[in-house]
C-alpha positions as CSV (number, residue, x, y, z in Angstrom):
1,M,56.8,28.4,-163.4
2,T,53.6,26.7,-164.3
3,R,54.0,22.9,-165.2
4,L,51.6,21.9,-167.8
5,V,50.4,18.5,-169.1
6,E,48.1,18.2,-172.2
7,P,45.1,16.0,-171.5
8,D,43.9,13.3,-173.9
9,L,40.8,14.8,-175.3
10,A,39.7,11.7,-177.0
11,Y,40.0,9.7,-173.6
12,L,37.9,12.7,-171.9
13,R,35.2,12.4,-174.5
14,Q,35.0,8.5,-174.1
15,V,34.9,8.5,-170.3
16,L,32.2,11.1,-170.3
17,L,30.1,9.4,-172.8
18,E,30.4,6.1,-170.9
19,M,29.6,7.9,-167.7
20,L,26.5,9.4,-168.9
21,A,25.2,6.1,-169.9
22,I,25.4,5.0,-166.3
23,P,22.4,6.2,-164.2
24,S,23.6,7.6,-161.1
25,P,20.9,9.6,-159.1
26,T,22.3,10.3,-155.6
27,G,21.6,7.3,-153.7
28,F,21.8,5.0,-156.5
29,T,25.5,5.2,-157.4
30,D,27.2,2.0,-157.1
31,T,27.6,1.2,-160.5
32,I,29.2,4.6,-161.4
33,V,31.6,3.9,-158.5
34,R,32.7,0.8,-160.0
35,Y,33.3,2.4,-163.4
36,V,35.5,5.2,-161.9
37,A,37.4,2.7,-159.8
38,E,38.1,0.7,-162.8
39,R,39.6,3.8,-164.6
40,L,41.9,4.5,-161.7
41,E,43.2,0.9,-161.8
42,E,44.0,1.2,-165.4
43,L,46.0,4.3,-164.5
44,G,47.9,2.5,-161.7
45,I,46.4,5.0,-159.2
46,P,45.7,3.4,-155.8
47,F,42.5,4.2,-154.0
48,E,40.4,3.1,-151.1
49,L,36.4,3.1,-150.7
50,T,34.3,4.4,-148.0
51,R,31.4,2.1,-146.8
52,R,29.0,4.0,-148.9
53,G,31.2,4.4,-152.0
54,T,33.2,7.6,-152.0
55,I,36.4,6.8,-153.8
56,R,39.5,8.3,-152.1
57,A,42.7,8.0,-154.2
58,T,46.4,8.9,-153.8
59,L,48.8,10.3,-156.4
60,K,52.1,10.1,-154.6
61,G,54.3,13.2,-154.6
62,R,57.9,14.0,-153.3
63,Q,56.8,15.0,-149.9
64,T,53.8,13.8,-147.8
65,S,52.8,17.0,-146.2
66,P,50.9,19.0,-146.5
67,D,48.6,17.2,-148.5
68,R,46.2,18.6,-151.0
69,A,42.6,17.1,-152.5
70,V,40.6,17.6,-155.4
71,S,37.1,16.3,-155.7
72,A,34.5,15.8,-158.3
73,H,31.0,14.0,-157.6
74,L,29.6,11.2,-159.4
75,D,25.9,11.6,-158.3
76,T,23.4,13.4,-160.3
77,I,20.0,14.8,-159.8
78,G,17.1,12.5,-160.4
79,A,13.7,11.5,-158.7
80,I,12.1,8.9,-156.3
81,V,8.7,7.4,-156.1
82,R,6.8,8.9,-153.3
83,E,3.3,7.8,-154.0
84,L,1.5,5.2,-156.0
85,K,-1.6,7.0,-157.4
86,D,-5.0,5.3,-157.9
87,N,-4.7,6.0,-161.7
88,G,-1.5,3.7,-161.7
89,R,0.8,6.5,-162.3
90,P,3.6,7.1,-159.5
91,A,4.1,10.5,-158.2
92,L,7.5,11.6,-157.8
93,A,9.8,13.7,-155.5
94,P,13.1,15.2,-156.6
95,V,16.5,13.9,-155.7
96,G,18.7,17.0,-155.5
97,C,17.5,20.5,-155.9
98,W,15.8,21.1,-159.3
99,S,12.6,22.1,-160.9
100,S,9.9,19.8,-162.3
101,R,9.9,22.2,-165.3
102,F,13.0,20.6,-166.5
103,A,11.5,17.0,-165.8
104,E,8.3,17.3,-168.0
105,G,8.7,15.3,-171.2
106,S,11.8,13.3,-170.1
107,R,12.2,9.5,-170.7
108,V,13.1,7.6,-167.6
109,S,14.1,4.4,-166.1
110,L,12.5,3.3,-162.8
111,F,14.5,0.8,-161.0
112,T,12.5,-1.6,-158.7
113,D,14.0,-4.1,-156.5
114,N,13.6,-6.7,-159.3
115,G,14.1,-4.8,-162.6
116,V,13.9,-1.8,-164.6
117,L,10.6,-0.2,-166.2
118,R,10.8,2.7,-168.9
119,G,8.3,5.4,-168.8
120,S,7.9,9.3,-169.4
121,V,7.5,12.2,-166.9
122,L,4.0,14.1,-167.9
123,P,2.1,17.0,-166.6
124,L,-1.2,16.2,-164.9
125,M,-2.8,17.7,-168.1
126,A,-0.7,16.1,-170.9
127,S,-3.0,16.4,-173.9
128,G,-3.8,19.7,-175.6
129,H,-6.6,17.8,-177.5
130,A,-8.3,16.8,-174.1
131,F,-7.7,20.0,-172.0
132,N,-7.0,23.0,-174.5
133,T,-5.7,26.0,-173.0
134,A,-6.0,24.6,-169.7
135,V,-2.7,22.9,-170.1
136,D,-0.9,26.2,-169.9
137,Q,-2.6,27.1,-166.4
138,L,-0.9,24.3,-164.7
139,P,1.5,25.3,-162.0
140,I,5.2,24.2,-162.1
141,S,5.5,21.8,-159.1
142,W,6.7,18.2,-158.6
143,D,2.8,17.6,-157.5
144,Q,1.9,18.6,-161.0
145,V,3.8,15.7,-162.9
146,E,3.4,11.9,-162.9
147,L,5.3,8.9,-164.3
148,R,3.5,7.3,-167.2
149,L,5.0,3.7,-167.1
150,D,5.3,1.7,-170.3
151,A,3.4,-1.0,-169.3
152,Y,-0.2,-2.1,-168.2
153,C,-0.8,0.1,-165.4
154,A,-4.3,1.8,-164.8
155,T,-4.8,1.1,-161.0
156,R,-2.6,1.2,-157.9
157,A,-2.9,-2.6,-157.6
158,D,-1.5,-2.8,-161.4
159,C,1.6,-0.8,-160.2
160,E,2.2,-2.8,-157.2
161,A,1.9,-6.1,-159.4
162,L,4.9,-4.7,-161.6
163,G,7.0,-4.4,-158.4
164,V,6.8,-0.6,-158.0
165,A,7.1,0.8,-154.5
166,V,7.7,3.9,-152.6
167,G,11.3,4.9,-152.6
168,D,12.3,3.4,-156.3
169,F,14.8,5.5,-157.9
170,V,14.0,7.2,-161.3
171,A,16.8,8.0,-163.5
172,F,16.6,10.6,-166.4
173,D,17.8,9.8,-169.9
174,P,21.0,11.7,-170.5
175,L,20.5,12.3,-174.3
176,P,24.0,12.9,-175.2
177,E,25.2,14.7,-178.3
178,F,28.7,15.6,-179.2
179,T,28.6,17.9,-182.3
180,D,31.3,19.1,-184.8
181,S,31.3,22.5,-183.6
182,G,32.9,21.0,-180.1
183,H,29.5,21.5,-178.2
184,I,28.5,18.7,-175.8
185,S,24.8,18.6,-174.8
186,A,23.3,16.2,-172.4
187,R,21.5,15.9,-168.8
188,H,24.1,15.2,-165.8
189,L,27.0,17.0,-167.3
190,D,27.1,18.1,-163.6
191,D,29.3,16.6,-162.8
192,K,30.3,13.7,-165.0
193,A,32.0,16.3,-167.2
194,G,34.2,17.4,-164.1
195,V,34.8,13.7,-163.5
196,A,35.9,13.3,-167.0
197,A,38.2,16.2,-166.9
198,L,39.5,15.2,-163.5
199,L,40.4,11.5,-165.0
200,A,42.0,13.1,-168.0
201,A,44.3,15.2,-165.8
202,L,45.3,12.3,-163.9
203,K,46.0,10.2,-167.0
204,A,48.2,13.0,-168.4
205,I,50.2,13.1,-165.2
206,V,50.7,9.4,-165.0
207,E,51.8,9.2,-168.7
208,S,54.3,12.2,-168.4
209,S,55.9,10.7,-165.3
210,V,56.1,14.1,-163.9
211,E,56.0,13.6,-160.0
212,P,53.8,16.1,-158.0
213,E,55.7,17.9,-155.3
214,I,53.2,16.7,-152.6
215,D,50.7,14.3,-152.1
216,C,47.5,14.8,-154.1
217,H,44.2,12.9,-153.3
218,P,41.6,12.8,-156.1
219,L,38.1,12.1,-154.6
220,F,35.0,11.1,-156.3
221,T,32.1,11.8,-154.0
222,I,28.3,10.3,-154.2
223,T,26.3,12.8,-152.2
224,E,27.0,16.3,-153.4
225,E,23.5,16.6,-154.9
226,V,22.1,16.6,-151.3
227,G,24.6,18.6,-149.7
228,S,26.8,16.2,-147.8
229,G,29.4,15.3,-150.5
230,A,33.0,15.5,-149.2
231,A,32.0,16.0,-145.6
232,A,33.3,12.7,-144.2
233,A,36.0,12.2,-147.1
234,L,39.1,13.5,-145.8
235,P,41.2,11.0,-143.6
236,W,44.3,12.9,-144.2
237,D,45.9,16.0,-143.0
238,V,44.8,17.9,-146.2
239,S,45.6,21.7,-146.2
240,E,44.1,22.5,-149.6
241,F,40.9,21.2,-151.2
242,V,39.7,22.1,-154.5
243,G,36.3,21.2,-155.7
244,I,35.4,20.6,-159.2
245,D,31.9,21.3,-160.5
246,I,29.8,23.2,-163.0
247,A,29.6,26.9,-163.8
248,P,26.2,28.4,-164.9
249,V,26.5,30.2,-168.1
250,A,23.7,32.9,-167.9
251,P,22.7,36.5,-167.7
252,G,24.4,38.1,-164.7
253,Q,27.3,35.4,-164.8
254,Q,30.8,35.7,-166.0
255,S,31.2,32.0,-166.9
256,S,31.8,30.8,-170.4
257,E,31.4,27.7,-172.2
258,H,34.9,28.1,-173.6
259,C,36.8,28.9,-170.4
260,V,37.6,27.3,-167.1
261,S,36.0,29.1,-164.1
262,V,37.5,30.1,-160.8
263,A,34.4,30.7,-158.4
264,L,35.2,33.1,-155.6
265,Q,32.0,32.9,-153.6
266,D,28.8,30.5,-153.8
267,S,25.9,30.2,-151.2
268,G,28.3,29.2,-148.5
269,G,30.5,32.6,-148.7
270,P,33.8,33.3,-150.1
271,Y,36.5,30.7,-150.9
272,D,39.9,31.1,-149.7
273,Y,41.7,34.1,-150.9
274,H,44.9,32.6,-151.4
275,L,44.1,29.2,-152.9
276,S,41.8,31.0,-155.3
277,R,44.5,33.3,-156.7
278,H,47.0,30.6,-156.8
279,L,44.8,28.8,-159.3
280,L,44.2,32.3,-161.3
281,R,48.1,32.7,-161.4
282,L,48.5,29.0,-162.7
283,A,45.9,29.7,-165.4
284,G,47.6,33.0,-166.3
285,D,51.0,31.8,-166.5
286,G,49.8,28.6,-168.4
287,E,47.8,30.8,-171.0
288,I,44.7,28.9,-169.8
289,P,41.4,30.7,-170.6
290,V,39.9,31.7,-167.2
291,R,37.2,33.4,-165.8
292,R,36.4,34.6,-162.3
293,D,32.7,34.2,-161.1
294,L,30.2,34.2,-158.2
295,F,27.6,31.6,-157.9
296,R,24.4,32.9,-156.0
297,Y,22.3,29.6,-155.7
298,Y,25.0,27.0,-155.4
299,H,26.9,24.5,-152.9
300,S,29.9,22.3,-153.6
301,D,32.0,19.6,-152.1
302,A,34.5,22.1,-151.0
303,Q,31.8,23.8,-148.9
304,S,30.5,20.7,-147.5
305,A,34.1,19.9,-146.1
306,V,34.4,23.1,-144.3
307,T,30.9,22.8,-142.9
308,A,32.1,19.4,-141.6
309,G,34.7,21.0,-139.4
310,H,38.0,20.7,-141.7
311,D,40.3,23.3,-141.1
312,I,41.4,23.6,-144.8
313,R,41.7,26.0,-147.6
314,T,39.1,25.7,-150.2
315,A,38.6,26.8,-153.8
316,L,36.3,25.9,-156.7
317,L,36.9,24.9,-160.4
318,A,34.3,24.8,-162.8
319,F,33.8,24.2,-166.6
320,G,31.2,26.7,-168.2
321,C,27.8,25.3,-168.8
322,D,24.4,26.5,-170.1
323,A,21.1,25.4,-168.6
324,T,22.7,23.8,-165.6
325,H,20.2,21.2,-164.1
326,G,18.3,21.1,-167.2
327,Y,19.4,19.9,-170.7
328,E,23.0,21.1,-170.2
329,R,25.5,22.2,-172.9
330,T,29.2,22.8,-172.4
331,H,32.0,22.8,-175.0
332,I,35.1,21.0,-175.3
333,D,37.1,24.0,-174.9
334,S,35.9,24.7,-171.3
335,L,36.7,20.9,-170.5
336,A,40.0,20.9,-172.0
337,A,40.9,24.2,-170.0
338,L,39.5,22.8,-166.7
339,S,41.6,19.7,-167.2
340,R,44.8,21.4,-167.9
341,L,44.3,23.8,-165.1
342,I,43.7,20.7,-162.7
343,G,47.0,19.2,-164.0
344,A,48.8,22.4,-163.2
345,Y,47.6,22.6,-159.9
346,L,48.4,19.0,-159.0
347,L,51.9,19.6,-160.1
348,S,52.3,23.1,-158.4
349,P,53.9,23.6,-155.0
350,P,51.9,24.1,-151.8
351,V,50.2,27.3,-151.5
352,F,51.8,27.7,-148.0
353,A,54.3,25.1,-146.9
354,S,53.7,26.4,-143.4
355,D,50.1,24.8,-143.4
356,A,51.8,21.4,-142.6
357,Q,52.1,22.5,-139.0
358,P,49.2,22.0,-136.9
359,A,47.4,25.1,-135.9
360,R,48.7,25.3,-132.3
361,E,52.4,25.5,-133.5
362,Q,51.8,28.2,-136.2
363,S,53.5,31.4,-135.7
364,L,52.1,34.9,-136.5
365,E,55.4,35.5,-138.7
366,R,54.4,32.5,-140.7
367,F,50.7,33.7,-141.1
368,S,49.5,34.8,-144.5
369,H,49.2,38.3,-146.0
370,Q,46.5,39.1,-148.4
371,I,47.6,42.7,-148.7
372,E,50.6,44.1,-147.0
373,H,49.6,46.2,-144.0
374,D,50.7,49.5,-145.2
375,L,48.9,49.2,-148.8
376,Q,45.6,48.1,-147.1
377,M,45.6,50.9,-144.8
378,S,46.5,53.6,-147.3
379,S,44.0,55.6,-149.2
380,D,43.8,58.3,-151.7
381,T,41.2,60.2,-149.6
382,P,42.7,60.0,-146.0
383,L,40.6,60.5,-142.9
384,P,40.3,64.1,-141.5
385,T,42.1,64.9,-138.3
386,L,40.0,64.9,-135.1
387,D,40.4,68.8,-134.6
388,S,39.2,69.4,-138.1
389,V,36.1,67.3,-137.4
390,L,35.3,68.7,-134.0
391,G,36.6,72.2,-134.6
392,Q,39.0,74.4,-132.4
393,P,38.8,73.2,-128.7
394,R,36.7,75.4,-126.5
395,Q,38.4,78.0,-124.4
396,S,37.5,77.6,-120.6
397,D,35.2,80.2,-119.3
398,P,36.6,83.3,-117.2
399,D,36.5,83.1,-113.6
């Protein structure tokens, strides 16, 4: 039976809006780490911090093994200064994988070692009155945009006098809007909306006083957008790992802004058969709206943990979102479904209790079955016999 806890959606919206207000491009995440740590302290959930700031929390269960972990990332896409140009406008390199097309026209904050400067990211030809139709001929590339600072800055020397230097971080304004229709539009919903859904699920579990069956470890990582994510985030004997992230809503995808998605494959290959279907069963039993999807150009914390060498089952839960890594939009329906399914998963029994055993102690009798052997090998079109393929055996030639 699926155990459900109802998330506080007002709390979810509040923490999401507060996190969106905190700039956190990969490499510049200390403030958002402090914010989430304070939320965990309010909930009475113990945690520890790695040297760089990944948060590793523990929600105690009735038994300590096998552990499970869920992960959402605090870092976002952004940019970094790569050159101070002679015209006083910094050139940028992306932080994370995203197109300069989505950066053009954005208002940003540039963080020097001594303060914050405001500005706009513009194409090299930014005036129709000056360049006419030549504006439309510019290629789409980070080489074709520059940062116009809101300060007197006409030369490289002016830029340096302002304290701007190569390697300074640039954060893009989130521009959040929460509408009466339930839609939520903003940059950086990836993955602050996922973090908000996880925090809301944890709050619901704590306030329900329902004890999980096994120890659960909520993780909040800080380098997912550049690929390392949860690679070094698992000090425990974790057997199940569920990533929480964004699901692209686009032609050719199955995800929806009104459902939670269970991703069955991404760029790193298929997710664990058994853990993914465990999540699908929990959604079905709990009447949580769910979609199955594949993500073609996509990496996650779960994949980075496997790549790092952890022997764990992995799965991915995601909220449906339009225009991912651009000006993103989701709906409270999807975040509510995600939060409910996270809660159901954290309160569910382990997929395989035998996963608590080290690999050398596993027996074949305990090993999993995806489909029973007889069913897997059956077919409505059985293979022909060897004789029917080769014909009648040849008679020996007479002496």
